[in-house]
DSSP file (Angstrom, degrees, kcal/mol; ACC not computed):
  #  RESIDUE AA STRUCTURE BP1 BP2  ACC     N-H-->O    O-->H-N    N-H-->O    O-->H-N    TCO  KAPPA ALPHA  PHI   PSI    X-CA   Y-CA   Z-CA
    1    1 A M              0   0    0      0, 0.0     2,-0.2     0, 0.0     5,-0.0   0.000 360.0 360.0 360.0 130.6   86.1  -15.1   37.2
    2    2 A S    >>  -     0   0    0      1,-0.1     3,-1.4    55,-0.1     4,-0.6  -0.496 360.0-113.7 -79.0 153.3   85.3  -12.9   40.0
    3    3 A D  G >4 S+     0   0    0      1,-0.3     3,-1.2     2,-0.2     4,-0.5   0.826 111.7  59.3 -66.4 -32.7   82.1  -13.7   42.0
    4    4 A W  G 34 S+     0   0    0      1,-0.3     4,-0.3     2,-0.2    -1,-0.3   0.733 105.6  49.4 -72.8 -17.2   80.2  -10.5   41.0
    5    5 A L  G <> S+     0   0    0     -3,-1.4     4,-2.5     1,-0.1     5,-0.3   0.574  87.1  90.9 -92.9  -7.6   80.4  -11.5   37.4
    6    6 A G  H <X S+     0   0    0     -3,-1.2     4,-2.2    -4,-0.6     5,-0.2   0.885  85.0  50.7 -54.8 -43.9   79.1  -15.2   38.1
    7    7 A G  H  > S+     0   0    0     -4,-0.5     4,-2.0     1,-0.2    -1,-0.2   0.898 112.1  47.3 -59.8 -43.4   75.4  -14.3   37.5
    8    8 A L  H  > S+     0   0    0     -4,-0.3     4,-2.4     1,-0.2    -1,-0.2   0.912 113.4  46.7 -68.1 -39.9   76.2  -12.6   34.2
    9    9 A S  H  X S+     0   0    0     -4,-2.5     4,-2.2     2,-0.2    -2,-0.2   0.817 110.0  53.6 -74.4 -30.0   78.3  -15.4   33.0
   10   10 A I  H  X S+     0   0    0     -4,-2.2     4,-1.4    -5,-0.3    68,-0.3   0.892 113.0  43.5 -70.7 -37.1   75.8  -18.1   34.0
   11   11 A S  H  X S+     0   0    0     -4,-2.0     4,-2.0    -5,-0.2    -2,-0.2   0.905 113.1  52.5 -75.1 -37.2   73.1  -16.3   32.1
   12   12 A A  H  X S+     0   0    0     -4,-2.4     4,-2.7     1,-0.2    -2,-0.2   0.889 107.8  51.9 -63.2 -37.2   75.5  -15.7   29.1
   13   13 A S  H  X S+     0   0    0     -4,-2.2     4,-2.2     1,-0.2    -1,-0.2   0.880 109.7  49.1 -68.4 -31.6   76.3  -19.4   29.0
   14   14 A G  H  X S+     0   0    0     -4,-1.4     4,-2.3     2,-0.2    -1,-0.2   0.851 109.6  52.6 -72.1 -33.4   72.6  -20.2   28.9
   15   15 A L  H  X S+     0   0    0     -4,-2.0     4,-2.5     2,-0.2    -2,-0.2   0.954 111.8  45.3 -64.7 -52.1   72.1  -17.7   26.1
   16   16 A T  H  X S+     0   0    0     -4,-2.7     4,-1.6     1,-0.2    -2,-0.2   0.905 114.7  47.5 -64.4 -39.7   74.8  -19.3   24.0
   17   17 A A  H  X S+     0   0    0     -4,-2.2     4,-2.0    61,-0.2    -1,-0.2   0.923 114.2  46.5 -68.3 -44.4   73.6  -22.9   24.7
   18   18 A Q  H  X S+     0   0    0     -4,-2.3     4,-2.7     1,-0.2    -1,-0.2   0.889 108.7  55.3 -68.7 -36.9   70.0  -22.0   23.8
   19   19 A R  H  X S+     0   0    0     -4,-2.5     4,-1.7     1,-0.2    -1,-0.2   0.881 110.3  46.3 -59.0 -39.9   71.0  -20.1   20.7
   20   20 A L  H  X S+     0   0    0     -4,-1.6     4,-2.4     2,-0.2    -2,-0.2   0.841 110.2  53.5 -73.5 -32.6   72.9  -23.3   19.5
   21   21 A V  H  X S+     0   0    0     -4,-2.0     4,-2.2     2,-0.2    -2,-0.2   0.919 109.5  47.6 -66.4 -40.5   69.9  -25.5   20.4
   22   22 A M  H  X S+     0   0    0     -4,-2.7     4,-2.2     2,-0.2    -2,-0.2   0.853 111.3  52.1 -63.0 -35.7   67.7  -23.2   18.3
   23   23 A D  H  X S+     0   0    0     -4,-1.7     4,-1.8     2,-0.2    -2,-0.2   0.901 109.9  48.2 -64.6 -45.0   70.2  -23.4   15.4
   24   24 A V  H  X S+     0   0    0     -4,-2.4     4,-2.1     2,-0.2    22,-0.2   0.890 111.2  50.0 -65.5 -40.2   70.2  -27.2   15.6
   25   25 A I  H  X S+     0   0    0     -4,-2.2     4,-2.8     2,-0.2     5,-0.2   0.918 109.1  51.9 -66.8 -40.3   66.4  -27.3   15.6
   26   26 A A  H  X S+     0   0    0     -4,-2.2     4,-2.4     1,-0.2    -1,-0.2   0.865 108.5  52.2 -63.1 -31.9   66.2  -25.0   12.6
   27   27 A N  H  X S+     0   0    0     -4,-1.8     4,-1.3     2,-0.2    -1,-0.2   0.876 109.0  49.5 -66.3 -38.2   68.6  -27.2   10.8
   28   28 A N  H  < S+     0   0    0     -4,-2.1     3,-0.4     2,-0.2    -2,-0.2   0.931 111.8  47.8 -66.9 -44.1   66.4  -30.2   11.6
   29   29 A I  H >< S+     0   0    0     -4,-2.8     3,-1.6     1,-0.2    -2,-0.2   0.947 110.4  52.7 -63.6 -45.6   63.3  -28.4   10.3
   30   30 A A  H 3< S+     0   0    0     -4,-2.4     3,-0.3     1,-0.3    -1,-0.2   0.774 114.7  42.5 -61.0 -25.5   65.2  -27.4    7.1
   31   31 A N  T >< S+     0   0    0     -4,-1.3     3,-1.8    -3,-0.4    -1,-0.3   0.227  76.2 114.1-106.1  14.9   66.2  -30.9    6.5
   32   32 A A  T <  S+     0   0    0     -3,-1.6    79,-0.2     1,-0.3    -1,-0.2   0.662  87.1  35.7 -59.8 -19.5   62.9  -32.6    7.3
   33   33 A D  T 3  S+     0   0    0     -3,-0.3     2,-0.8    -4,-0.2    -1,-0.3   0.168  84.3 124.6-120.3  13.1   62.4  -33.7    3.6
   34   34 A T    <   +     0   0    0     -3,-1.8     9,-2.5     1,-0.2     3,-0.1  -0.688  27.2 172.1 -85.7 115.9   66.1  -34.5    2.7
   35   35 A T        +     0   0    0     -2,-0.8     2,-0.5     7,-0.2    -1,-0.2   0.615  64.6  52.7 -93.5 -20.3   66.3  -38.0    1.4
   36   36 A R        +     0   0    0      4,-0.1    -1,-0.2     6,-0.1     7,-0.1  -0.977  60.7 173.0-128.3 124.2   70.0  -37.8    0.3
   37   37 A T    >   -     0   0    0      4,-1.4     3,-1.0    -2,-0.5     4,-0.2  -0.785  46.0-109.5-116.2 165.3   72.9  -36.7    2.4
   38   38 A P  T 3  S+     0   0    0      0, 0.0     3,-0.1     0, 0.0    -1,-0.0   0.784 121.8  56.3 -67.3 -22.8   76.6  -36.7    1.6
   39   39 A E  T 3  S-     0   0    0      1,-0.1     2,-0.1     2,-0.1    -3,-0.0   0.672 123.6-105.0 -74.8 -19.7   77.0  -39.5    4.2
   40   40 A G  S <  S+     0   0    0     -3,-1.0    -1,-0.1     1,-0.4    -4,-0.1   0.091  80.8  42.6 101.6 143.4   74.4  -41.5    2.2
   41   41 A G  S    S-     0   0    0     -4,-0.2    -4,-1.4    -6,-0.1    -1,-0.4  -0.137  98.7 -37.5  81.3 178.6   70.7  -42.1    3.2
   42   42 A P  S    S-     0   0    0      0, 0.0    -7,-0.2     0, 0.0    66,-0.1  -0.201  73.4 -81.5 -70.9 162.9   68.3  -39.6    4.6
   43   43 A Y        -     0   0    0     -9,-2.5    67,-0.7   -12,-0.3     2,-0.4  -0.374  40.4-141.7 -65.6 143.5   69.0  -36.9    7.0
   44   44 A R        -     0   0    0     65,-0.2    -1,-0.1    -3,-0.1   -12,-0.0  -0.925  25.4-108.8-109.9 128.8   69.2  -38.0   10.7
   45   45 A E        -     0   0    0     -2,-0.4    41,-3.0    41,-0.2     2,-0.3  -0.216  32.8-140.0 -59.9 146.2   67.7  -35.6   13.4
   46   46 A E  E     -A   85   0A   0    -22,-0.2    39,-0.2    39,-0.2   -18,-0.1  -0.835  13.6-162.1-106.0 144.6   70.4  -34.0   15.5
   47   47 A I  E     -A   84   0A   0     37,-3.1    37,-2.4    -2,-0.3     2,-0.2  -0.984  14.5-134.9-132.2 122.6   69.9  -33.5   19.2
   48   48 A P  E     -A   83   0A   0      0, 0.0     2,-0.6     0, 0.0    35,-0.2  -0.487  15.4-143.9 -73.0 143.6   72.0  -31.1   21.2
   49   49 A V  E     -A   82   0A   0     33,-3.4    32,-2.2    -2,-0.2    33,-1.0  -0.942  13.5-157.8-113.4 118.5   73.3  -32.4   24.6
   50   50 A L  E     +A   80   0A   0     -2,-0.6    30,-0.2    30,-0.2    28,-0.0  -0.721  13.4 176.4 -97.8 140.2   73.5  -29.9   27.4
   51   51 A S  E     -A   79   0A   0     28,-2.9    28,-2.7    -2,-0.3    -2,-0.0  -0.989  31.6-101.4-141.1 153.2   75.8  -30.3   30.5
   52   52 A P  E     -A   78   0A   0      0, 0.0     2,-0.6     0, 0.0    26,-0.3  -0.290  27.8-129.3 -68.4 154.3   76.6  -28.2   33.5
   53   53 A I  E     -     0   0A   0     24,-1.7    23,-3.8   -43,-0.0    24,-0.2  -0.918  28.0-121.8 -98.1 123.6   79.8  -26.1   33.7
   54   54 A S  E     -A   75   0A   0     -2,-0.6     2,-0.5    21,-0.2    21,-0.2  -0.395  22.3-122.1 -70.6 141.4   81.6  -26.8   37.0
   55   55 A M        -     0   0    0     19,-2.2    19,-0.2     1,-0.1    -1,-0.1  -0.707  26.2-178.7 -85.1 125.1   82.2  -23.7   39.2
   56   56 A S        +     0   0    0     -2,-0.5    -1,-0.1    17,-0.1    -2,-0.0   0.425  52.2  98.4-100.3  -4.6   85.9  -23.1   39.9
   57   57 A S  S >  S-     0   0    0      1,-0.1     3,-0.6   -55,-0.1     4,-0.4  -0.227  87.4-106.0 -79.8 174.3   85.3  -20.1   42.1
   58   58 A S  T 3> S+     0   0    0      1,-0.2     4,-2.1     2,-0.1     5,-0.2   0.472  96.1  95.1 -81.7  -1.4   85.3  -20.2   45.8
   59   59 A F  H 3> S+     0   0    0      1,-0.2     4,-2.0     2,-0.2    -1,-0.2   0.915  84.4  49.9 -57.8 -46.1   81.5  -19.7   46.1
   60   60 A A  H <> S+     0   0    0     -3,-0.6     4,-2.5     1,-0.2    -1,-0.2   0.888 109.9  50.8 -62.0 -37.6   80.9  -23.4   46.4
   61   61 A S  H  > S+     0   0    0     -4,-0.4     4,-2.0     2,-0.2    -1,-0.2   0.826 106.7  55.0 -72.0 -26.9   83.5  -23.7   49.1
   62   62 A Y  H  X S+     0   0    0     -4,-2.1     4,-1.7     2,-0.2    -1,-0.2   0.903 109.5  47.7 -63.8 -39.7   81.9  -20.9   51.0
   63   63 A L  H  <>S+     0   0    0     -4,-2.0     5,-1.9     1,-0.2     4,-0.4   0.953 112.3  48.7 -67.3 -45.6   78.6  -22.8   50.9
   64   64 A Q  H ><5S+     0   0    0     -4,-2.5     3,-0.9     1,-0.2    -1,-0.2   0.876 110.8  49.7 -63.9 -35.0   80.2  -26.0   52.1
   65   65 A Q  H 3<5S+     0   0    0     -4,-2.0    -1,-0.2     1,-0.2    -2,-0.2   0.810 107.1  55.5 -72.3 -30.5   82.0  -24.2   54.9
   66   66 A A  T 3<5S-     0   0    0     -4,-1.7    -1,-0.2    -3,-0.2    -2,-0.2   0.508 119.4-112.1 -78.7  -3.9   78.7  -22.6   56.0
   67   67 A G  T < 5 +     0   0    0     -3,-0.9     2,-0.4    -4,-0.4    -3,-0.2   0.716  56.2 163.4  78.6  19.9   77.2  -26.0   56.2
   68   68 A V    > < -     0   0    0     -5,-1.9     3,-0.8     1,-0.0    -1,-0.2  -0.576  33.3-136.5 -66.6 120.2   74.7  -25.8   53.4
   69   69 A S  T 3  S+     0   0    0     -2,-0.4     3,-0.1     1,-0.2    -1,-0.0  -0.514  78.1  35.4 -85.4 159.1   73.8  -29.4   52.7
   70   70 A G  T 3  S+     0   0    0      1,-0.2     2,-0.9    -2,-0.2     3,-0.2   0.420  80.2 121.2  82.2   3.0   73.6  -30.8   49.2
   71   71 A I    <   +     0   0    0     -3,-0.8    -1,-0.2     1,-0.2     3,-0.1  -0.840  14.0 143.6-102.0 105.6   76.4  -28.8   47.7
   72   72 A S  S    S-     0   0    0     -2,-0.9     2,-0.3     1,-0.4    -1,-0.2   0.763  82.2  -5.8-100.8 -42.5   79.1  -31.1   46.4
   73   73 A S  S    S-     0   0    0     -3,-0.2    -1,-0.4   -19,-0.0     2,-0.1  -0.901  72.1-141.1-155.9 127.5   80.0  -29.0   43.3
   74   74 A A        -     0   0    0     -2,-0.3   -19,-2.2   -19,-0.2     2,-0.3  -0.413  19.5-126.4 -86.1 165.4   78.2  -25.9   42.3
   75   75 A T  E     -A   54   0A   0    -21,-0.2   -21,-0.2    -2,-0.1     3,-0.1  -0.808  11.8-161.3-110.3 148.7   77.6  -25.1   38.6
   76   76 A A  E     -     0   0A   0    -23,-3.8     2,-0.3    -2,-0.3   -22,-0.1  -0.194  65.3 -59.4-120.2  41.6   78.5  -21.9   36.7
   77   77 A G  E     -     0   0A   0    -24,-0.2   -24,-1.7   -64,-0.1     2,-0.3  -0.838  63.2 -69.6 125.1-162.7   76.2  -22.4   33.8
   78   78 A V  E     -A   52   0A   0     -2,-0.3     2,-0.3   -26,-0.3   -61,-0.2  -0.984  34.3-172.9-140.9 149.6   75.5  -24.7   31.0
   79   79 A Q  E     -A   51   0A   0    -28,-2.7   -28,-2.9    -2,-0.3     2,-0.9  -0.943  34.0-108.7-134.6 158.0   77.3  -25.7   27.9
   80   80 A V  E     -A   50   0A   0     -2,-0.3   -30,-0.2   -30,-0.2     3,-0.1  -0.818  32.5-176.5 -83.9 109.0   76.6  -27.8   24.7
   81   81 A S  E     -     0   0A   0    -32,-2.2     2,-0.3    -2,-0.9   -31,-0.2   0.589  60.2 -32.9 -84.9  -8.7   78.8  -30.8   25.4
   82   82 A G  E     -A   49   0A   0    -33,-1.0   -33,-3.4    -3,-0.1     2,-0.4  -0.958  51.2-111.3 172.8 172.2   78.0  -32.4   22.0
   83   83 A I  E     -A   48   0A   0     -2,-0.3     2,-0.2   -35,-0.2    -3,-0.0  -0.966  34.3-170.8-127.9 109.7   75.4  -33.0   19.2
   84   84 A M  E     -A   47   0A   0    -37,-2.4   -37,-3.1    -2,-0.4     2,-0.5  -0.538  20.0-121.4 -97.0 164.1   74.1  -36.6   18.9
   85   85 A Q  E     -A   46   0A   0    -39,-0.2   -39,-0.2    -2,-0.2   -40,-0.1  -0.900  29.4-109.0-109.8 141.6   72.0  -38.1   16.2
   86   86 A N        -     0   0    0    -41,-3.0   -41,-0.2    -2,-0.5    24,-0.1  -0.495  22.2-158.0 -68.8 120.3   68.7  -39.6   16.9
   87   87 A P        +     0   0    0      0, 0.0    -1,-0.1     0, 0.0     3,-0.1   0.425  51.5 122.5 -83.1   1.8   69.0  -43.4   16.4
   88   88 A S  S    S-     0   0    0      1,-0.1    22,-0.1    22,-0.1   -43,-0.1  -0.239  72.2 -93.0 -61.5 153.5   65.2  -43.8   15.9
   89   89 A P        -     0   0    0      0, 0.0    -1,-0.1     0, 0.0     2,-0.1  -0.267  40.6-103.5 -69.4 155.0   64.3  -45.5   12.6
   90   90 A F        -     0   0    0      1,-0.1     2,-0.2    -3,-0.1    20,-0.1  -0.414  35.3-107.7 -74.5 155.0   63.5  -43.5    9.5
   91   91 A R  E     -B  108   0B   0     17,-1.4    17,-3.5    18,-0.4     2,-0.5  -0.515  28.8-138.9 -76.5 148.1   59.8  -43.1    8.3
   92   92 A L  E     -B  107   0B   0     15,-0.2     2,-0.4    -2,-0.2    15,-0.2  -0.939  19.7-173.8-106.7 131.6   58.9  -45.0    5.2
   93   93 A V  E     -B  106   0B   0     13,-2.1    13,-2.8    -2,-0.5     2,-0.7  -0.987  26.1-124.1-128.4 128.1   56.7  -43.3    2.6
   94   94 A Y  E     +B  105   0B   0     -2,-0.4    11,-0.2    11,-0.2    10,-0.1  -0.612  52.9 137.5 -80.2 117.4   55.3  -45.0   -0.4
   95   95 A D    >   +     0   0    0      9,-2.5     3,-1.2    -2,-0.7     9,-0.1  -0.626  22.4 178.4-157.4  85.1   56.4  -43.1   -3.5
   96   96 A P  T 3  S+     0   0    0      0, 0.0     8,-0.2     0, 0.0     5,-0.1   0.703  79.2  65.2 -71.1 -16.5   57.4  -45.4   -6.3
   97   97 A S  T 3  S+     0   0    0      7,-0.1    -2,-0.0     3,-0.0     0, 0.0   0.647  81.0 103.3 -76.6 -16.2   58.2  -42.4   -8.7
   98   98 A S  S X  S-     0   0    0     -3,-1.2     3,-1.3     1,-0.1     6,-0.1  -0.422  73.8-137.9 -68.2 141.0   61.0  -41.2   -6.4
   99   99 A P  T 3  S+     0   0    0      0, 0.0    -1,-0.1     0, 0.0    -2,-0.0   0.671 106.8  55.1 -70.3 -14.8   64.6  -41.9   -7.5
  100  100 A D  T 3  S+     0   0    0     -5,-0.1     7,-0.4     4,-0.0     2,-0.2   0.375  83.2 119.3 -90.1   0.9   65.2  -42.9   -3.9
  101  101 A A    <   -     0   0    0     -3,-1.3     2,-0.5     5,-0.1     5,-0.2  -0.454  43.3-167.0 -78.9 138.1   62.5  -45.5   -3.7
  102  102 A V  B >  S-C  105   0B   0      3,-3.0     3,-1.4    -2,-0.2    -2,-0.0  -0.977  82.9 -13.1-123.5 120.0   63.2  -49.1   -3.0
  103  103 A N  T 3  S-     0   0    0     -2,-0.5    -1,-0.1     1,-0.2     3,-0.1   0.845 132.2 -55.8  55.0  37.7   60.3  -51.4   -3.6
  104  104 A G  T 3  S+     0   0    0      1,-0.2    -9,-2.5    -8,-0.2     2,-0.4   0.371 117.0 107.3  86.4  -9.0   58.2  -48.3   -3.9
  105  105 A Y  E <   -BC  94 102B   0     -3,-1.4    -3,-3.0   -11,-0.2     2,-0.4  -0.883  52.6-154.4-114.6 141.2   59.1  -46.9   -0.5
  106  106 A V  E     -B   93   0B   0    -13,-2.8   -13,-2.1    -2,-0.4     2,-0.5  -0.928  19.3-127.6-109.8 130.4   61.4  -43.9    0.3
  107  107 A Q  E     -B   92   0B   0     -2,-0.4   -15,-0.2    -7,-0.4     3,-0.1  -0.680  31.4-164.5 -76.2 124.0   63.2  -43.6    3.6
  108  108 A M  E     -B   91   0B   0    -17,-3.5   -17,-1.4    -2,-0.5   -75,-0.1  -0.782  29.4 -84.8-106.4 152.6   62.4  -40.2    5.1
  109  109 A P        -     0   0    0      0, 0.0   -18,-0.4     0, 0.0   -65,-0.2  -0.085  31.9-122.4 -54.7 157.2   64.2  -38.4    7.8
  110  110 A N  S    S+     0   0    0    -67,-0.7     2,-0.6   -20,-0.1   -22,-0.1  -0.092  70.1 128.5 -89.7  36.9   63.3  -39.2   11.4
  111  111 A V        -     0   0    0    -79,-0.2     2,-0.7   -68,-0.1   -20,-0.0  -0.834  45.9-158.6 -97.8 122.5   62.4  -35.5   12.0
  112  112 A D    >>  -     0   0    0     -2,-0.6     4,-2.3     1,-0.2     3,-0.5  -0.898   5.3-157.4-100.8 103.2   58.9  -34.8   13.6
  113  113 A I  H 3> S+     0   0    0     -2,-0.7     4,-2.5     1,-0.2     5,-0.2   0.861  90.3  52.4 -53.0 -40.9   58.1  -31.2   12.7
  114  114 A S  H 3> S+     0   0    0      2,-0.2     4,-1.9     1,-0.2    -1,-0.2   0.886 110.4  48.3 -67.8 -33.3   55.6  -30.7   15.6
  115  115 A T  H <> S+     0   0    0     -3,-0.5     4,-2.4     2,-0.2    -1,-0.2   0.912 112.8  49.4 -66.2 -42.1   58.2  -32.0   18.1
  116  116 A Q  H  X S+     0   0    0     -4,-2.3     4,-2.3     1,-0.2    -2,-0.2   0.869 109.5  49.9 -63.2 -37.6   60.7  -29.7   16.6
  117  117 A M  H  X S+     0   0    0     -4,-2.5     4,-2.0     2,-0.2    -1,-0.2   0.913 111.9  48.6 -68.6 -40.8   58.3  -26.7   16.8
  118  118 A A  H  X S+     0   0    0     -4,-1.9     4,-1.8     2,-0.2    -2,-0.2   0.891 112.7  48.3 -67.6 -40.4   57.5  -27.5   20.5
  119  119 A D  H  X S+     0   0    0     -4,-2.4     4,-2.5     2,-0.2    -1,-0.2   0.911 111.0  52.4 -69.3 -41.1   61.3  -27.8   21.3
  120  120 A L  H  X S+     0   0    0     -4,-2.3     4,-1.8     1,-0.2    -2,-0.2   0.843 109.0  48.1 -65.0 -35.5   61.9  -24.5   19.5
  121  121 A M  H  X S+     0   0    0     -4,-2.0     4,-2.2     2,-0.2    -1,-0.2   0.858 112.7  49.1 -72.2 -34.7   59.3  -22.7   21.5
  122  122 A S  H  X S+     0   0    0     -4,-1.8     4,-2.1     2,-0.2    -2,-0.2   0.918 112.9  46.8 -66.9 -43.4   60.8  -24.2   24.7
  123  123 A A  H  X S+     0   0    0     -4,-2.5     4,-2.4     2,-0.2    -2,-0.2   0.883 111.2  52.1 -68.6 -37.4   64.3  -23.1   23.7
  124  124 A S  H  X S+     0   0    0     -4,-1.8     4,-2.2     2,-0.2    -1,-0.2   0.902 111.0  47.5 -63.6 -42.1   63.1  -19.6   22.7
  125  125 A R  H  X S+     0   0    0     -4,-2.2     4,-2.2     1,-0.2    -2,-0.2   0.900 111.2  51.8 -70.3 -38.8   61.3  -19.3   26.2
  126  126 A A  H  X S+     0   0    0     -4,-2.1     4,-1.9     2,-0.2    -2,-0.2   0.904 110.6  48.3 -60.8 -44.8   64.6  -20.5   27.8
  127  127 A Y  H  X S+     0   0    0     -4,-2.4     4,-1.6     2,-0.2    -2,-0.2   0.905 110.6  50.0 -57.8 -44.4   66.5  -17.8   25.9
  128  128 A E  H  X S+     0   0    0     -4,-2.2     4,-2.2     1,-0.2    -2,-0.2   0.862 109.0  52.8 -70.0 -35.2   64.1  -15.1   26.8
  129  129 A A  H  X S+     0   0    0     -4,-2.2     4,-2.3     1,-0.2    -1,-0.2   0.893 109.1  50.1 -65.8 -38.1   64.4  -16.2   30.6
  130  130 A N  H  X S+     0   0    0     -4,-1.9     4,-2.0     2,-0.2    -2,-0.2   0.812 108.3  52.3 -71.5 -32.4   68.2  -15.9   30.4
  131  131 A V  H  X S+     0   0    0     -4,-1.6     4,-2.7     2,-0.2    -1,-0.2   0.926 110.4  47.3 -65.9 -46.3   67.9  -12.5   28.9
  132  132 A T  H  X S+     0   0    0     -4,-2.2     4,-2.5     1,-0.2    -2,-0.2   0.913 114.0  48.0 -68.8 -42.2   65.6  -11.4   31.8
  133  133 A A  H  X S+     0   0    0     -4,-2.3     4,-2.5     2,-0.2    -1,-0.2   0.902 112.4  49.8 -68.3 -34.7   68.1  -12.9   34.4
  134  134 A F  H  X S+     0   0    0     -4,-2.0     4,-2.7     2,-0.2    -2,-0.2   0.964 112.8  46.0 -62.1 -51.7   71.0  -11.2   32.6
  135  135 A D  H  X S+     0   0    0     -4,-2.7     4,-2.4     1,-0.2    -2,-0.2   0.880 113.7  48.3 -61.1 -44.0   69.3   -7.9   32.7
  136  136 A A  H  X S+     0   0    0     -4,-2.5     4,-2.6     2,-0.2    -1,-0.2   0.918 113.2  48.4 -66.1 -45.2   68.2   -8.3   36.3
  137  137 A T  H  X S+     0   0    0     -4,-2.5     4,-2.7     1,-0.2    -2,-0.2   0.901 112.2  48.8 -57.3 -45.1   71.8   -9.3   37.3
  138  138 A K  H  X S+     0   0    0     -4,-2.7     4,-2.2     1,-0.2    -2,-0.2   0.898 111.1  50.1 -65.8 -39.6   73.2   -6.3   35.4
  139  139 A S  H  X S+     0   0    0     -4,-2.4     4,-2.6     2,-0.2    -2,-0.2   0.927 111.5  47.6 -64.5 -43.2   70.7   -4.0   37.1
  140  140 A M  H  X S+     0   0    0     -4,-2.6     4,-2.7     1,-0.2     5,-0.2   0.931 111.6  51.2 -65.5 -40.6   71.6   -5.2   40.6
  141  141 A D  H  X S+     0   0    0     -4,-2.7     4,-1.9     2,-0.2    -1,-0.2   0.893 111.1  48.1 -58.7 -39.0   75.3   -5.0   39.9
  142  142 A M  H  X S+     0   0    0     -4,-2.2     4,-2.8     2,-0.2    -2,-0.2   0.920 111.0  50.9 -67.2 -45.2   74.8   -1.4   38.7
  143  143 A D  H  X S+     0   0    0     -4,-2.6     4,-1.2     1,-0.2    -2,-0.2   0.908 110.8  49.1 -57.5 -42.6   72.7   -0.6   41.8
  144  144 A A  H  X S+     0   0    0     -4,-2.7     4,-0.8     1,-0.2    -1,-0.2   0.900 110.4  49.6 -68.8 -36.4   75.5   -2.0   44.1
  145  145 A I  H >< S+     0   0    0     -4,-1.9     3,-0.8     1,-0.2     4,-0.2   0.917 109.9  52.5 -63.8 -41.4   78.2    0.0   42.3
  146  146 A N  H >< S+     0   0    0     -4,-2.8     3,-1.3     1,-0.2    -1,-0.2   0.779  98.1  66.1 -67.7 -23.1   76.1    3.2   42.7
  147  147 A L  H 3< S+     0   0    0     -4,-1.2    -1,-0.2     1,-0.3    -2,-0.2   0.827  95.6  57.3 -67.3 -27.6   75.7    2.6   46.5
  148  148 A G  T <<        0   0    0     -3,-0.8    -1,-0.3    -4,-0.8    -2,-0.2   0.495 360.0 360.0 -79.4  -5.7   79.3    3.1   46.9
  149  149 A K    <         0   0    0     -3,-1.3    -1,-0.2    -4,-0.2    -2,-0.1   0.456 360.0 360.0 -87.3 360.0   79.2    6.7   45.3
């Protein structure tokens, strides 16, 4: 990856990661009342795990040579490194008429809709911020190209 594409690829990685986060949240909300899954038992909330992508370009080495402190390895964006399941206990709801009831209680998914909505708004704002950064980087790159004309 050339250095002038770095900003675009960083924003693009953020867009990809936040889109997957929003998809996982939408899946959690859709399954908030699912008491039976193919694996057995209620649906368990999924949580995407984000991690930095290490930069392999020479930019980090330039910073280190210039004596910039605190640069051990620069990052070139973000990626979803996995999706884990929330280990918190299931909610118990009293509903003796349900076919899934045990002693009158049904195990419900450990999905909190209000938390999911707050996370969805946060992911949406992060997505919008990455779109803005992508557009700004694209505009600066185009201006730099036009300077040479």
